[in-house]
N, C-alpha and C positions, 0 to 999 in steps of 0.2 A: 555260936550255934552248937547245940549239944551233938555229941557223936554217938548217940544211942536213940533207938526208936521209942517214942512215947507210948505206943500201943503194946508192942510185944517185948520191948527191952533189948532187942538185938543191938549188939555193939560191935566193936572191932574184934577181929580174930587174927591169929598168927598163921602165916603161910610161909613157904620157902621159895626163893629163887633157885633155879638149878642151872649152873653153868655147863659149858661143854664137858668139863671134867667131872660133872655131877657133884661139885662142891655145893653144899646147902648154905644159903645165906638167909637169915630170917627177915621177914618183912611183915608189916601190918596191913590188913585189908579191912576197909570200912564198908558198911552197908550203903545202899543207894538211898540216901536220906533226902526228903523233899519237905518244904514247909507247907503246912496245910492248916486250915482253920478247923479246930475241933472244940466244941462247946464254947464258941465265941473267942477263943484264944489261939494264937499261932503256935503250932507244935511241930516238931520235927518227927516225921513218920517215914518209915521205909516203904519202898515201892511195892513190896509184897503185901503189906497191910492195906495200902491204898487200893490195890487190885481186889483183895478179898472183901474189903468194905463195900466197894462198888458192886460186887457180885451179890452181897447180902441185901443191898438196897433194891436190886432188880427182882430178886426172887420173892 
């Protein structure tokens, strides 16, 4: 499964763990990707794009 959104292209980003002594350790954070059928094919789409597409269909 791809680790980036098919619609907006959001991918992983770097963040930091902070220990009690405030030592920064880098870690990777991934978007909330879900599989969704778009144009008859299964695509990985982030939850934010799913929410905005459902709002566009209602309006």
